[in-house]
PQR file of N, CA, C, O and H, with PARSE charges and radii, in Angstrom:
ATOM      1  N   UNK A   1     111.106 107.730 116.859 -0.4000 1.5000
ATOM      2  CA  UNK A   1     112.172 108.118 115.960 -0.0000 2.0000
ATOM      3  C   UNK A   1     112.079 107.359 114.637  0.5500 1.7000
ATOM      4  O   UNK A   1     112.272 107.937 113.567 -0.5500 1.4000
ATOM      5  N   UNK A   2     111.785 106.066 114.718 -0.4000 1.5000
ATOM      6  CA  UNK A   2     111.663 105.258 113.508 -0.0000 2.0000
ATOM      7  C   UNK A   2     110.511 105.713 112.629  0.5500 1.7000
ATOM      8  O   UNK A   2     110.604 105.681 111.402 -0.5500 1.4000
ATOM      9  H   UNK A   2     111.628 105.597 115.587  0.4000 1.0000
ATOM     10  N   UNK A   3     109.423 106.138 113.263 -0.4000 1.5000
ATOM     11  CA  UNK A   3     108.263 106.618 112.511 -0.0000 2.0000
ATOM     12  C   UNK A   3     108.615 107.870 111.719  0.5500 1.7000
ATOM     13  O   UNK A   3     108.171 108.032 110.582 -0.5500 1.4000
ATOM     14  H   UNK A   3     109.347 106.165 114.260  0.4000 1.0000
ATOM     15  N   UNK A   4     109.402 108.746 112.306 -0.4000 1.5000
ATOM     16  CA  UNK A   4     109.808 109.976 111.620 -0.0000 2.0000
ATOM     17  C   UNK A   4     110.694 109.661 110.420  0.5500 1.7000
ATOM     18  O   UNK A   4     110.565 110.293 109.371 -0.5500 1.4000
ATOM     19  H   UNK A   4     109.763 108.614 113.229  0.4000 1.0000
ATOM     20  N   UNK A   5     111.586 108.695 110.565 -0.4000 1.5000
ATOM     21  CA  UNK A   5     112.474 108.316 109.461 -0.0000 2.0000
ATOM     22  C   UNK A   5     111.672 107.716 108.318  0.5500 1.7000
ATOM     23  O   UNK A   5     111.877 108.076 107.158 -0.5500 1.4000
ATOM     24  H   UNK A   5     111.691 108.181 111.417  0.4000 1.0000
ATOM     25  N   UNK A   6     110.765 106.810 108.634 -0.4000 1.5000
ATOM     26  CA  UNK A   6     109.917 106.200 107.605 -0.0000 2.0000
ATOM     27  C   UNK A   6     109.049 107.267 106.943  0.5500 1.7000
ATOM     28  O   UNK A   6     108.854 107.238 105.728 -0.5500 1.4000
ATOM     29  H   UNK A   6     110.599 106.517 109.576  0.4000 1.0000
ATOM     30  N   UNK A   7     108.533 108.198 107.723 -0.4000 1.5000
ATOM     31  CA  UNK A   7     107.727 109.286 107.173 -0.0000 2.0000
ATOM     32  C   UNK A   7     108.519 110.157 106.218  0.5500 1.7000
ATOM     33  O   UNK A   7     108.009 110.547 105.167 -0.5500 1.4000
ATOM     34  H   UNK A   7     108.691 108.222 108.710  0.4000 1.0000
ATOM     35  N   UNK A   8     109.767 110.469 106.572 -0.4000 1.5000
ATOM     36  CA  UNK A   8     110.614 111.273 105.688 -0.0000 2.0000
ATOM     37  C   UNK A   8     110.945 110.539 104.393  0.5500 1.7000
ATOM     38  O   UNK A   8     110.963 111.141 103.319 -0.5500 1.4000
ATOM     39  H   UNK A   8     110.181 110.152 107.425  0.4000 1.0000
ATOM     40  N   UNK A   9     111.206 109.241 104.497 -0.4000 1.5000
ATOM     41  CA  UNK A   9     111.480 108.443 103.296 -0.0000 2.0000
ATOM     42  C   UNK A   9     110.253 108.418 102.398  0.5500 1.7000
ATOM     43  O   UNK A   9     110.369 108.588 101.185 -0.5500 1.4000
ATOM     44  H   UNK A   9     111.191 108.752 105.369  0.4000 1.0000
ATOM     45  N   UNK A  10     109.093 108.211 102.976 -0.4000 1.5000
ATOM     46  CA  UNK A  10     107.850 108.195 102.210 -0.0000 2.0000
ATOM     47  C   UNK A  10     107.595 109.546 101.557  0.5500 1.7000
ATOM     48  O   UNK A  10     107.176 109.606 100.401 -0.5500 1.4000
ATOM     49  H   UNK A  10     108.999 108.074 103.962  0.4000 1.0000
ATOM     50  N   UNK A  11     107.840 110.622 102.281 -0.4000 1.5000
ATOM     51  CA  UNK A  11     107.664 111.962 101.739 -0.0000 2.0000
ATOM     52  C   UNK A  11     108.595 112.198 100.554  0.5500 1.7000
ATOM     53  O   UNK A  11     108.184 112.784  99.552 -0.5500 1.4000
ATOM     54  H   UNK A  11     108.180 110.573 103.221  0.4000 1.0000
ATOM     55  N   UNK A  12     109.835 111.752 100.657 -0.4000 1.5000
ATOM     56  CA  UNK A  12     110.791 111.891  99.551 -0.0000 2.0000
ATOM     57  C   UNK A  12     110.333 111.120  98.316  0.5500 1.7000
ATOM     58  O   UNK A  12     110.464 111.608  97.193 -0.5500 1.4000
ATOM     59  H   UNK A  12     110.169 111.276 101.471  0.4000 1.0000
ATOM     60  N   UNK A  13     109.802 109.930  98.519 -0.4000 1.5000
ATOM     61  CA  UNK A  13     109.311 109.124  97.395 -0.0000 2.0000
ATOM     62  C   UNK A  13     108.133 109.820  96.716  0.5500 1.7000
ATOM     63  O   UNK A  13     108.078 109.882  95.488 -0.5500 1.4000
ATOM     64  H   UNK A  13     109.696 109.534  99.431  0.4000 1.0000
ATOM     65  N   UNK A  14     107.203 110.337  97.495 -0.4000 1.5000
ATOM     66  CA  UNK A  14     106.033 111.026  96.939 -0.0000 2.0000
ATOM     67  C   UNK A  14     106.469 112.269  96.166  0.5500 1.7000
ATOM     68  O   UNK A  14     105.952 112.532  95.080 -0.5500 1.4000
ATOM     69  H   UNK A  14     107.248 110.287  98.492  0.4000 1.0000
ATOM     70  N   UNK A  15     107.404 113.028  96.707 -0.4000 1.5000
ATOM     71  CA  UNK A  15     107.900 114.224  96.017 -0.0000 2.0000
ATOM     72  C   UNK A  15     108.575 113.840  94.704  0.5500 1.7000
ATOM     73  O   UNK A  15     108.389 114.522  93.696 -0.5500 1.4000
ATOM     74  H   UNK A  15     107.824 112.814  97.589  0.4000 1.0000
ATOM     75  N   UNK A  16     109.356 112.757  94.699 -0.4000 1.5000
ATOM     76  CA  UNK A  16     110.013 112.303  93.475 -0.0000 2.0000
ATOM     77  C   UNK A  16     108.989 111.893  92.420  0.5500 1.7000
ATOM     78  O   UNK A  16     109.173 112.181  91.237 -0.5500 1.4000
ATOM     79  H   UNK A  16     109.507 112.204  95.518  0.4000 1.0000
ATOM     80  N   UNK A  17     107.923 111.231  92.831 -0.4000 1.5000
ATOM     81  CA  UNK A  17     106.872 110.819  91.893 -0.0000 2.0000
ATOM     82  C   UNK A  17     106.178 112.039  91.304  0.5500 1.7000
ATOM     83  O   UNK A  17     105.939 112.093  90.097 -0.5500 1.4000
ATOM     84  H   UNK A  17     107.773 110.998  93.791  0.4000 1.0000
ATOM     85  N   UNK A  18     105.854 113.008  92.134 -0.4000 1.5000
ATOM     86  CA  UNK A  18     105.178 114.216  91.655 -0.0000 2.0000
ATOM     87  C   UNK A  18     106.075 114.986  90.694  0.5500 1.7000
ATOM     88  O   UNK A  18     105.603 115.474  89.667 -0.5500 1.4000
ATOM     89  H   UNK A  18     106.048 112.964  93.114  0.4000 1.0000
ATOM     90  N   UNK A  19     107.372 115.102  91.014 -0.4000 1.5000
ATOM     91  CA  UNK A  19     108.304 115.788  90.115 -0.0000 2.0000
ATOM     92  C   UNK A  19     108.383 115.079  88.772  0.5500 1.7000
ATOM     93  O   UNK A  19     108.439 115.728  87.727 -0.5500 1.4000
ATOM     94  H   UNK A  19     107.756 114.706  91.848  0.4000 1.0000
ATOM     95  N   UNK A  20     108.388 113.752  88.792 -0.4000 1.5000
ATOM     96  CA  UNK A  20     108.433 112.975  87.561 -0.0000 2.0000
ATOM     97  C   UNK A  20     107.175 113.200  86.724  0.5500 1.7000
ATOM     98  O   UNK A  20     107.254 113.319  85.502 -0.5500 1.4000
ATOM     99  H   UNK A  20     108.343 113.225  89.641  0.4000 1.0000
ATOM    100  N   UNK A  21     106.018 113.258  87.380 -0.4000 1.5000
ATOM    101  CA  UNK A  21     104.763 113.499  86.669 -0.0000 2.0000
ATOM    102  C   UNK A  21     104.751 114.891  86.048  0.5500 1.7000
ATOM    103  O   UNK A  21     104.288 115.060  84.920 -0.5500 1.4000
ATOM    104  H   UNK A  21     105.955 113.161  88.374  0.4000 1.0000
ATOM    105  N   UNK A  22     105.255 115.889  86.770 -0.4000 1.5000
ATOM    106  CA  UNK A  22     105.306 117.255  86.245 -0.0000 2.0000
ATOM    107  C   UNK A  22     106.263 117.325  85.064  0.5500 1.7000
ATOM    108  O   UNK A  22     105.963 117.972  84.061 -0.5500 1.4000
ATOM    109  H   UNK A  22     105.631 115.752  87.686  0.4000 1.0000
ATOM    110  N   UNK A  23     107.411 116.665  85.172 -0.4000 1.5000
ATOM    111  CA  UNK A  23     108.387 116.642  84.082 -0.0000 2.0000
ATOM    112  C   UNK A  23     107.793 115.987  82.837  0.5500 1.7000
ATOM    113  O   UNK A  23     107.950 116.501  81.730 -0.5500 1.4000
ATOM    114  H   UNK A  23     107.655 116.139  85.987  0.4000 1.0000
ATOM    115  N   UNK A  24     107.111 114.852  83.017 -0.4000 1.5000
ATOM    116  CA  UNK A  24     106.475 114.170  81.888 -0.0000 2.0000
ATOM    117  C   UNK A  24     105.416 115.052  81.246  0.5500 1.7000
ATOM    118  O   UNK A  24     105.310 115.093  80.020 -0.5500 1.4000
ATOM    119  H   UNK A  24     106.984 114.435  83.917  0.4000 1.0000
ATOM    120  N   UNK A  25     104.637 115.752  82.044 -0.4000 1.5000
ATOM    121  CA  UNK A  25     103.582 116.625  81.516 -0.0000 2.0000
ATOM    122  C   UNK A  25     104.192 117.761  80.703  0.5500 1.7000
ATOM    123  O   UNK A  25     103.662 118.121  79.652 -0.5500 1.4000
ATOM    124  H   UNK A  25     104.722 115.719  83.040  0.4000 1.0000
ATOM    125  N   UNK A  26     105.307 118.331  81.181 -0.4000 1.5000
ATOM    126  CA  UNK A  26     105.974 119.408  80.449 -0.0000 2.0000
ATOM    127  C   UNK A  26     106.570 118.914  79.139  0.5500 1.7000
ATOM    128  O   UNK A  26     106.694 119.685  78.188 -0.5500 1.4000
ATOM    129  H   UNK A  26     105.738 118.038  82.035  0.4000 1.0000
ATOM    130  N   UNK A  27     106.940 117.635  79.078 -0.4000 1.5000
ATOM    131  CA  UNK A  27     107.507 117.057  77.864 -0.0000 2.0000
ATOM    132  C   UNK A  27     106.435 116.540  76.913  0.5500 1.7000
ATOM    133  O   UNK A  27     106.753 115.906  75.907 -0.5500 1.4000
ATOM    134  H   UNK A  27     106.840 117.009  79.851  0.4000 1.0000
ATOM    135  N   UNK A  28     105.168 116.806  77.222 -0.4000 1.5000
ATOM    136  CA  UNK A  28     104.075 116.431  76.335 -0.0000 2.0000
ATOM    137  C   UNK A  28     103.517 115.047  76.565  0.5500 1.7000
ATOM    138  O   UNK A  28     102.644 114.606  75.817 -0.5500 1.4000
ATOM    139  H   UNK A  28     104.909 117.321  78.039  0.4000 1.0000
ATOM    140  N   UNK A  29     103.990 114.358  77.567 -0.4000 1.5000
ATOM    141  CA  UNK A  29     103.453 113.033  77.871 -0.0000 2.0000
ATOM    142  C   UNK A  29     102.251 113.205  78.776  0.5500 1.7000
ATOM    143  O   UNK A  29     102.286 113.985  79.728 -0.5500 1.4000
ATOM    144  H   UNK A  29     104.698 114.717  78.175  0.4000 1.0000
ATOM    145  N   UNK A  30     101.195 112.480  78.481 -0.4000 1.5000
ATOM    146  CA  UNK A  30      99.985 112.569  79.282 -0.0000 2.0000
ATOM    147  C   UNK A  30      99.946 111.421  80.273  0.5500 1.7000
ATOM    148  O   UNK A  30     100.385 110.310  79.974 -0.5500 1.4000
ATOM    149  H   UNK A  30     101.167 111.846  77.708  0.4000 1.0000
ATOM    150  N   UNK A  31      99.426 111.693  81.436 -0.4000 1.5000
ATOM    151  CA  UNK A  31      99.302 110.662  82.460 -0.0000 2.0000
ATOM    152  C   UNK A  31      98.196 109.675  82.074  0.5500 1.7000
ATOM    153  O   UNK A  31      98.317 108.479  82.337 -0.5500 1.4000
ATOM    154  H   UNK A  31      99.070 112.595  81.679  0.4000 1.0000
ATOM    155  N   UNK A  32      97.124 110.166  81.456 -0.4000 1.5000
ATOM    156  CA  UNK A  32      95.975 109.331  81.151 -0.0000 2.0000
ATOM    157  C   UNK A  32      96.110 108.584  79.831  0.5500 1.7000
ATOM    158  O   UNK A  32      95.646 107.450  79.712 -0.5500 1.4000
ATOM    159  H   UNK A  32      97.026 111.138  81.242  0.4000 1.0000
ATOM    160  N   UNK A  33      96.736 109.202  78.845 -0.4000 1.5000
ATOM    161  CA  UNK A  33      96.749 108.621  77.503 -0.0000 2.0000
ATOM    162  C   UNK A  33      98.175 108.312  77.081  0.5500 1.7000
ATOM    163  O   UNK A  33      99.036 109.192  77.073 -0.5500 1.4000
ATOM    164  H   UNK A  33      97.112 110.123  78.941  0.4000 1.0000
ATOM    165  N   UNK A  34      98.417 107.066  76.733 -0.4000 1.5000
ATOM    166  CA  UNK A  34      99.736 106.676  76.266 -0.0000 2.0000
ATOM    167  C   UNK A  34      99.926 106.911  74.786  0.5500 1.7000
ATOM    168  O   UNK A  34     101.024 106.704  74.270 -0.5500 1.4000
ATOM    169  H   UNK A  34      97.718 106.351  76.739  0.4000 1.0000
ATOM    170  N   UNK A  35      98.884 107.338  74.082 -0.4000 1.5000
ATOM    171  CA  UNK A  35      98.973 107.624  72.659 -0.0000 2.0000
ATOM    172  C   UNK A  35      98.832 106.390  71.782  0.5500 1.7000
ATOM    173  O   UNK A  35      98.964 106.496  70.563 -0.5500 1.4000
ATOM    174  H   UNK A  35      97.992 107.506  74.501  0.4000 1.0000
ATOM    175  N   UNK A  36      98.573 105.241  72.351 -0.4000 1.5000
ATOM    176  CA  UNK A  36      98.414 104.015  71.580 -0.0000 2.0000
ATOM    177  C   UNK A  36      96.923 103.754  71.408  0.5500 1.7000
ATOM    178  O   UNK A  36      96.292 103.100  72.239 -0.5500 1.4000
ATOM    179  H   UNK A  36      98.467 105.154  73.342  0.4000 1.0000
ATOM    180  N   UNK A  37      96.374 104.275  70.322 -0.4000 1.5000
ATOM    181  CA  UNK A  37      94.926 104.238  70.105 -0.0000 2.0000
ATOM    182  C   UNK A  37      94.392 102.824  69.924  0.5500 1.7000
ATOM    183  O   UNK A  37      93.189 102.597  70.048 -0.5500 1.4000
ATOM    184  H   UNK A  37      96.887 104.807  69.647  0.4000 1.0000
ATOM    185  N   UNK A  38      95.273 101.871  69.632 -0.4000 1.5000
ATOM    186  CA  UNK A  38      94.840 100.487  69.456 -0.0000 2.0000
ATOM    187  C   UNK A  38      94.206  99.955  70.745  0.5500 1.7000
ATOM    188  O   UNK A  38      93.274  99.152  70.698 -0.5500 1.4000
ATOM    189  H   UNK A  38      96.250 102.055  69.531  0.4000 1.0000
ATOM    190  N   UNK A  39      94.715 100.402  71.887 -0.4000 1.5000
ATOM    191  CA  UNK A  39      94.214  99.922  73.170 -0.0000 2.0000
ATOM    192  C   UNK A  39      93.309 100.931  73.859  0.5500 1.7000
ATOM    193  O   UNK A  39      92.924 100.736  75.012 -0.5500 1.4000
ATOM    194  H   UNK A  39      95.472 101.054  71.926  0.4000 1.0000
ATOM    195  N   UNK A  40      92.967 102.006  73.162 -0.4000 1.5000
ATOM    196  CA  UNK A  40      92.179 103.079  73.760 -0.0000 2.0000
ATOM    197  C   UNK A  40      90.716 102.651  73.896  0.5500 1.7000
ATOM    198  O   UNK A  40      90.131 102.068  72.983 -0.5500 1.4000
ATOM    199  H   UNK A  40      93.279 102.164  72.226  0.4000 1.0000
ATOM    200  N   UNK A  41      90.153 102.954  75.045 -0.4000 1.5000
ATOM    201  CA  UNK A  41      88.746 102.654  75.276 -0.0000 2.0000
ATOM    202  C   UNK A  41      87.838 103.802  74.891  0.5500 1.7000
ATOM    203  O   UNK A  41      86.645 103.777  75.192 -0.5500 1.4000
ATOM    204  H   UNK A  41      90.628 103.428  75.787  0.4000 1.0000
ATOM    205  N   UNK A  42      88.390 104.816  74.225 -0.4000 1.5000
ATOM    206  CA  UNK A  42      87.590 105.953  73.797 -0.0000 2.0000
ATOM    207  C   UNK A  42      87.496 107.052  74.831  0.5500 1.7000
ATOM    208  O   UNK A  42      86.638 107.927  74.722 -0.5500 1.4000
ATOM    209  H   UNK A  42      89.359 104.836  73.980  0.4000 1.0000
ATOM    210  N   UNK A  43      88.359 107.029  75.834 -0.4000 1.5000
ATOM    211  CA  UNK A  43      88.297 108.025  76.894 -0.0000 2.0000
ATOM    212  C   UNK A  43      89.138 109.254  76.582  0.5500 1.7000
ATOM    213  O   UNK A  43      89.064 110.253  77.298 -0.5500 1.4000
ATOM    214  H   UNK A  43      89.057 106.318  75.923  0.4000 1.0000
ATOM    215  N   UNK A  44      89.928 109.193  75.532 -0.4000 1.5000
ATOM    216  CA  UNK A  44      90.799 110.316  75.165 -0.0000 2.0000
ATOM    217  C   UNK A  44      90.014 111.334  74.343  0.5500 1.7000
ATOM    218  O   UNK A  44      88.902 111.064  73.890 -0.5500 1.4000
ATOM    219  H   UNK A  44      89.987 108.381  74.950  0.4000 1.0000
ATOM    220  N   UNK A  45      90.602 112.483  74.164 -0.4000 1.5000
ATOM    221  CA  UNK A  45      89.979 113.515  73.348 -0.0000 2.0000
ATOM    222  C   UNK A  45      90.622 113.608  71.974  0.5500 1.7000
ATOM    223  O   UNK A  45      90.563 114.660  71.336 -0.5500 1.4000
ATOM    224  H   UNK A  45      91.505 112.702  74.533  0.4000 1.0000
ATOM    225  N   UNK A  46      91.235 112.523  71.507 -0.4000 1.5000
ATOM    226  CA  UNK A  46      91.847 112.518  70.182 -0.0000 2.0000
ATOM    227  C   UNK A  46      90.757 112.480  69.120  0.5500 1.7000
ATOM    228  O   UNK A  46      89.733 111.819  69.289 -0.5500 1.4000
ATOM    229  H   UNK A  46      91.283 111.669  72.025  0.4000 1.0000
ATOM    230  N   UNK A  47      90.990 113.195  68.025 -0.4000 1.5000
ATOM    231  CA  UNK A  47      90.060 113.141  66.900 -0.0000 2.0000
ATOM    232  C   UNK A  47      90.533 112.050  65.953  0.5500 1.7000
ATOM    233  O   UNK A  47      91.645 112.113  65.428 -0.5500 1.4000
ATOM    234  H   UNK A  47      91.822 113.732  67.887  0.4000 1.0000
ATOM    235  N   UNK A  48      89.699 111.064  65.741 -0.4000 1.5000
ATOM    236  CA  UNK A  48      90.029 109.959  64.852 -0.0000 2.0000
ATOM    237  C   UNK A  48      89.391 110.208  63.495  0.5500 1.7000
ATOM    238  O   UNK A  48      88.260 110.685  63.397 -0.5500 1.4000
ATOM    239  H   UNK A  48      88.796 111.013  66.168  0.4000 1.0000
ATOM    240  N   UNK A  49      90.138 109.875  62.454 -0.4000 1.5000
ATOM    241  CA  UNK A  49      89.607 110.064  61.093 -0.0000 2.0000
ATOM    242  C   UNK A  49      89.024 108.784  60.571  0.5500 1.7000
ATOM    243  O   UNK A  49      88.529 108.745  59.444 -0.5500 1.4000
ATOM    244  H   UNK A  49      91.056 109.488  62.533  0.4000 1.0000
TER
END
């Protein structure tokens, strides 16, 4: 019984994280790039002038 409760709690946390990631993506926030080019290692696809 305890395993099922812990599993449900873990599942809820994972679903909340995924929903947050989807919401951020829809709002234009990228998971990989924070937009701070000062710390960028060149892995983004931004065009620098």
